[in-house]
N, C-alpha and C positions, 0 to 999 in steps of 0.2 A: 713618393710613398708617404701617405699621411701618418703621423704619429701622435702620441698623446700631447705633444707640444703644440699641435695645431688645434686641439680641442679647447673651447672657451671654458677653462676650469679655474678654480681658485688658485692664487699664487701661494708660495710656501709660507709667507707670513700669515696669510689667512688661515692656513692649515694649522700653523703653530698656535695661533691665538684662539682657535675655536675650542669650545668645551665639549669633551667627550659625552658628558651627561646630556648636554643640550642637543647634541646630534642624535643620540640614541632615543631621546624622548620623542623624536618625530615618528618613531615606530608605534607610539601608543594607539593611534586610530586603528591600526591593524591588530594590535594585541588586545584591545578592549573587549572584543566579542568573546575571547577565550580567557579573560583575566581570572575567572573563578577557578578554572582548572590549573592555571599557572600558579596562582597564589596557593592553591591546595597542594600542588606539587612542591612548592617552596617550603610550606609548613611541614610536609611529610619528610622532606630532606633535612630540615633543621632538627626535627624530632629524632630522625635516625642518627644524625651526627652527634647529637647530645647524648644519645644512648651509649655511644662509644666512650663518652667521658664517665659513664657509670662504672665501666669495667675496672678502672684503677681503684675506685672506692671498694669494690668487691675484693680486689687483691689485698687492699689494706686490711679489711676485715679478716681475710684468710690468714695473712701473715701474722697479724697480732693476736688472732684467736686460735682457730683449729691447728695451724701449723705450729705455733708456739706451744700449744697445749698437747700436741700429738693426737689430736682428735681426727681419726681417719674418716669418720662419718661426716664431720663438718667439712673436711677437705673435698670429699665427693660431692657434697651439697654445693659447695662453692664452685666446683668445676661445672656442675649442672647449670648454675646461674650464669656462668660465663658463656656456656654453649647456647643457652636460650637467648641471651642478649645478642650474641653474634648472629644467630639465625634471624631474630626479629629485625636487626639492623639491615641485614641483606634483603629481607622481604620488603622493608620500607623503601629502600633505594630502588628495588625493582618496580614497586608500585609507582614511585615517582616517575620513572622512565615511561611507564604505560600511560600515565596521566598526560604527559606532554607530547607524546609521539604524534598522535592524530591531529590535535589542534595546531601544532606548529607546522605540520605539512600543509594544513589549510591556510595558515598565514602566508607561507611562501607562495602557494598557488594564487592567493588573492593579490599579492604584491606583483607577481609576474603578469597576471591578467590585467591589472591596472596599468602596468608599464607598457604592455603591448597595445592596450586601448589608447593610451596617451600618445604613443608613437604614431598611431594612425591619424591622430588629430593635429599633430604638429605641422607647421607649414613646410613647404618644400625647401625653403631657405635653411631651415634647421638641418634637414637631412643632407643638404649640400655641404654643410660645414663639418658634420660629425662623421668620422670613419665608422663604418658598420661594425667593425670588430670591437670598438669601444662600447657600442650599444649592446652587442651580444654579451660581452663580459659582464655588463651591469645586470643583464637579465638572467645570467646563469651563475657565474662564479660568485658575484657579490651577494646574490640572494641566498646561495648555499651557505656562505659565511654567516649571514644574518640568522638563518634557521639554526645553525650550530650554536651561535651565540645565545639565542633565546633558550635553546635546549640545555646548554651546559654552563657556560661562564656566567650568564646573568643570574642563574639560580645559585651557583656556588660562590659568587661574590657575596651574596647574602648569607648563604649557609656557612661558609668559612669565616666570614666576619663574626657571625653570631657564635660559632664554635670557639673562636679565639677569645672572644669576650667572656663567655661562660667558663672556658677553661682557665683563664687567668684569675677569675673570681674564685674558682675552686683552689687554685694554687695558693692564692693569698690567704684563703681560709685555712689551708693545711699548714702552711709555714710562711708567714709574710716576709721574712727576711730573704728566704730563697726565692720567693715570688718576685721581689724587687730586683734580684739579680737577673732573672729572665726578662724583666721589663726594660732593662737598660738598653737593649738594641733597638727599641722602638723608634727613637728619634733618628738615628742614622739610616734605618730602613725606610722611613718616610721620605727623607731627603733623596736617597738613592732612587726610590720609585718615581719621585717627581721628575728627576733628571732623565730617567729612562723613558718615561711617558712622552716627554717633549721630543726626544730624539727619535723614538720609535714611530711616532705619528707621521713624521716626514718620510721616513724610509718605507713605511707601510703604504702610504699614498703613492709613492713613486713606483713601488712594485706592482700595485694593482693597475695603475695606468699602463705599465709596460706589458702586463698580461693582455690588456686591450689591444696594444700595438701588435703583439704576436698573433692574436686572434685575427686581426685584420689581414696580416700577411698570409696566414693559412687560408682564409676565406678567398682572398683574391687569387691565390695560386690554384686553388681547386676550381673556381669558376672560370679562370683564364687558362686552364690547363692546355687547351688547344693552341693558344698563342705561345705558351711556354715551350711546348714541344715543337710547334711549327717553326719557331725561330731558334731552337736549340738553346734556350735560355735557362735550362734547368740548373746549370751550375751557378749562374749569377743569382737566381732566386734562392738556391740553397745557401749561398754565401750571405745574402741579405737576411735570411731566416736565422742563420747561425749567429750573425752579428747581434740581432735583437735578442736571441736566446742567451748569448753570452752576457749581454747587458742585464737581462733579467736575472741570470745566475749570479752576477756580481752583486746586484741589489739584494737578492735573497740571502747571499752569504753575509752581507752587511747586517741584515735582520738577525741571522743566526748568531753572529758575533755579539750583537747587542743583547739578545736573549740569553746567550750563554754567560755573558758577563754578569747580568743582573741576577740570573739564577744561581751562579756560583757564590755571589756575595750574600744573597738571601739565605743560602744553605750554610755558608761558613759562619756568619755572624751568630745565628741562633745556636749552632753547634758549640761554639766557644762558650756561649752563655750557659748551655746545658752542662758542659764540662765543668765550668766554675761552680755551678750549683751542686753538682755531684760531689766535688771535693769538699765544699763547705758542709753539705749534708752529711757526708761520711764522718767528718770531724765532730759534728753535733751528735751523731749516733754514738760515736766512741766516747764522748763526754757525758752521755746519758741525757742530753737535752732534747733528743728526738727519737721517736720509736722507729724500729726497722720498717714496720708496716707503713708508717707515714712517709718515710723516704722512698719506699718502693712505689707507693701510690703517687707521690710527687713526681718521680722520674717517669712513671708510666703515663701520667697526664701530660707531662712535657713532651714526651715522645709522640703521644697521640696528636699533639698540636703541631708536630713537624710538618705534616703534609698541608694542613691549612695555611701555614706560614710560607712554606716553600712554593706553594702553587700561586702565590700572589703575582710573581713575575709572569707566569704562563697566562693567568687570567687577565692581567693588565694588557699583555700583548694581544690576546684575542679580542679584548674590548676595544683596543685601538684599531685593529683591523676591521672590526665590525662598525665602529664609528666612521671609519673611512669609507666602508662599503655603503653605509647609510647616506653619507654625503654624496657619493657618486650616484647612487640611485635617485636621490632627490635633486641632483643637478639636472637630470633629465626631466623628472616630474615637475620641477619648478619652471621649466621652459614654457613660455607662453604659447598656448594653443592658437589655432587659427581664430581670428577675431570672431566673436560670437555673432550669430545672426541677429540683425536688428529688425525690429518691427517697423514697417513703413507702409506707404500707400501701395495699393495693388498695382498701380501704373503711374509712371511719372511723366511719360511723354504723351504722344498724341494717339495715332491710329493703333488699332489692335494688332494689325499685321504690318508693323513698321520694319521688321527684319532686325538685323544686327548693326548697331552703330558704335563707332569709336568717336568720342567727342573730346578733343584736346587731351588725349591720353598720353601721359608721361610715366616712365618707370625707371627706377634705380634700385639695384639689388640692396637688401638691408645692410649687408656688410661692406658695401662700397665705401671708399674713402670720401670724406666730406669734400665737396667741391669738385668731385670727379664728374665727367660727362655722363649724363643719363643714357641708358641703353635705348630708350624711346623718348622722343620729344614732340609734343603737340601733334599726335597722330589723329587725323580726322578721316574717317572712312565710313561709308554707308553701304551695307549689303542689303539690298531690297529683299523683301519676303519672297521666298521661292527662287532666289537668284543664287548662282554659284560664282564666287569671286576667287580667282587665283591670286596668290600672293607670291611675287617674284622679287628676288634681290640677291646681291652677292653674299658670299659667306661672311657672317658676322654683322649683317645689316640689321638684325633684330626680328627676323621672321618667326623663329620658334618661340622667342620670348613673347611676341605679340599674341600668338595662338594660345600660349599658356595662361594668358590673362583672362580669356573667355570663361573657362571653367573655374576660375579663381584659384589656380595652382599657385599663382603669385597675386598679390594685391596691387592695384594701380597706385602710384604715388601722386598722380595728378590727373584731372579730367574724370571721365566716367565712361562706362560701357553699358549699353542698354539692349535688352532683348524685347522686341515688340513694344518699345517705349518704356520698359521697366528697368530701372537701375539694378544691375546684378548685385550690388552691395546691399540692396534692400531685400533681396530674395533669400529664403533659407537655402543653404548649400545643397541639401538633399533635393529640393525642387529644381535648383539650377542644374545639377548634374544629371537629373532625369531629362531635362530639356536639351542639354548639350551633350553630345557624344564625341569622343576623341579617339584618334588613332595616331600614335607617335611614329617617328621615323625609325626608332629602335624598338622593335616589337618585344614586349616582355610577356612571357608565358609562365604559368605557375605549375608546380608539381601536382597536376590534377588531370582529369580527362579532357579530351578535345571539347566535348560538350560543355563541361564546367567552365573551361577557359572562355569559350564564346559567350556563354550565358552570363558572364560577369558584366556584360554590357546591358543586360536586362534579365534579372533573376526570374521574372514571370514569363519569359519567352517560352512558348510551347515548341513542340517538334516541328510544326510547320514553319514557324518563324526561324528556327534554327536551320532548317533545310534551305530556306530562302536566303538567309545570310551567307551560308556556305556556297550557295550557287552564285550570289553576287560577287563573292570574293574568288570565285573559280577555285574553290578548295575541294574539288572532287577527289583529290588524293586521299581524303579522310576515309572514304569508303573502302580503300584498299588496305587500310591499317588493320592489324589483327582483330581488334574489337570495334572497329569503326569509330563512331563518335565517343565510345566508352573507353578508348585506348588512352592509357596514361602517357603523357608526352615527356615526362621526366623534368628534372630541375632545369629552369630557364628554357625549357623546350628544346634543349640542345640535341635531342634525338631527331629533330626535324631540320630541314635545310633553312637557310635564311629566307628564301622566297616563300616557303611553306609557313614559316612563323609570321611573316608579314601578311600573308593572306588570312590567317586565323585572326590576327589583330584587326584587320579590316572587317572581317565578319563580325567580330565583337563590337565594332563601332556602329554597325548598321543593323544589328539584330533587333534592337528595340524600336526601329522606325523613328529615330529622334527628330524633333522639330528643327534643331540646329546641329550641324555636323562640322567638326574641325578636323581636318586631315593634314598631317605634317609629312609631306612627300611620301604618301602611302604605297607607292608603286616602285620605289627605288631599287628593290632587290629582285624584281621580276624580269624574266627574259622577255624579248620583244613579242613573241607570240602570245604568251600568257598575259602580258600587259595589255595587249589589244583586246583580249577576251574580257579581262577585268574591267577595262574602260567601257566597253559596250554595255556590260551589266550594271556598272556603277552609274552610268549616265541615266538609267531608269530611276535609280534611287535618288540621284541629285535633283530630279524633276519634282520630287515630293518633299524636299527639304530646303532649308537655307544653309548654304555651306561656304566655309572658308578653307581653301586648299592651298597649302604651300607647294609650289611647283618649281622644279628645276629643268624640266624637259618640255619641249614644245608639245609632245603628245599629251602630257598631263594638263598643260595650259589649255588645250583645245576642249577640255571638259567644261571649262568655265564660260559664263556669259560675258564677264568682264575680268580685267586684270588690273591689279594694283601693284605698282613698283615701289619698293621700299629701299631707301638708301640712307645709310648713317642714322637709322632710327626715325626717319621721317617718310611719309608717303609723298613721293615726288611726282607721280603721274598715275592717272586712272583712265582706262579706256578699254576698248576691245583689243584682242590680240593683234589684229591687222592694223588698227589705228596706231598702237604703240610701236609696232615694227616700222611703220612708215614715218612716224613723227619723233620717236625717241631713240637717240643713238645708243644710250646705255642699255636700254631694253633689247635693242637689236643685237648689240654685242653679246649680252647674256644668252640670248636665244641661239645665236649663231655659233657660240663656243669659240670666239676669236682668241688667239693666243696672246695678243698684246692689246693694251688699252689704246695704243696709237691707231689701231685699225678701226676703232669705233667710229671715227669721224666719217669714214667712207662706207660704214656699214648701214647707213640709212636706207635709201631706196634699193640699192643693190643687194644689201643683206636681207631686206624684206622679201625681195623677189626670190632670193635663194632659199630662204626658209619656207616661204609659202609654196615654192615649187616642190620642196621635199615633203610637204604635208599633203600634197595632192595625190 
């Protein structure tokens, strides 16, 4: 089961050393289009917060003036001022929320669209390495965290910082000695916040990676529910899920302990300072050195600053989580896309109808260990224009890998592949994938209609082409579905049988009438009678194209004009089916289905006769 430990992410030291500000600044290209509304919202929030600091000044005026003088009219006037200030403050905060709601939803949507677009352009090797749950969590949970950060913590880091600065200036102007008492906790608070930030960044990253692991388990359990139920593995899957959930719970509790600790200290230290200022201020009032109104205003201002100060821990925690979410998002966005299409000559080889050529092709997976044996080595193969070549070999010999190189799902690491003399690496991918159509052994269908799934092979295919493709694939069962070709097949096409999914995948491959066709054992899930019908129809299609067909059964091999035998990543023999049966013991053994390699020596002429007899 893949976990976050398998994902090529930054190590803990890198997380520790990275700058939160530098990480969050990478969001600027997305924020730039809405910067005016965000800056306006921040200004409105600062104005609203500073209005709250005017209230203590009104209280000072009331205590030292109307209340001391017994002026009831002045008291009612002061109360009216306080009410109006409160209403105006509330309206300004509501206006700030309205300013940021729509643009930040747009920022989140733009980031999610860019992530999805980028995922489609990443090489297959990337998707082989990354668990899907990790990618899902980056496109959902992480982006939600970023939207919340832009909406609240980002603004209030500025708002609360400004409020604290203005508030302390007011305190120092009212009574500088008491103001210095309240300033005393600043140094220890800065040190505590720095220690908290370093520790919280590590645990925040760990928790978000574990959310990705948990998402992967849920996704695999849902998609593989038939396997889970069929083998009675629901208990073991539940235990695996519980183990990951407990691990995530432990990490979240660690986060909660850190946050509780810093919040407690941030609350206690300022409260002690306020208490000390209250005692000193009371003594000064008793000595006549300070007016009662000034003490009331001072304490009211100090209490008004409690929330901005106490929220520092919460805002720092959200900033750390957002910085981690930003890093996780850009870990995917920074992954290198498929190599860009390079301009090159229209044709590199000779004849216009040269077919498909493999010239000294070698391939090693990008994450393979240095010095490991390549999957393919020096493959030379020529499929003439209009010819069908069957590719036969034992399991693990490199058949599927070789077919994946033709549409450039993987890039060759040595040699080259040409289509009608043109090097495929010099062709735009869009054009290449219009020329080459593929059908894989494991058919993948999408949550769409039958027609939409088939037309993925050629968007411009009309109804006639769709009907022809379904006919070639012997997919007449489509007409018996509730809405025919407009029937939704459901996620992964699991509402259909394996043979039905494979026939729709075959129809998708042939619907556009491609010039080159690559089929990876396209008939493996069909019954004998359906297979015979599909082969008869497919033979007509193969007459009009150049095809490479991975084959495991003699019946599929018989569709081909010639056969290539691949062994340990090399083409070891090429010839007709009958020639290889007669002259190549390994091929005869593969076609006869012998149980032991020792029988291959005797499988030459005798095996050929047996297999040929079964084909007649």
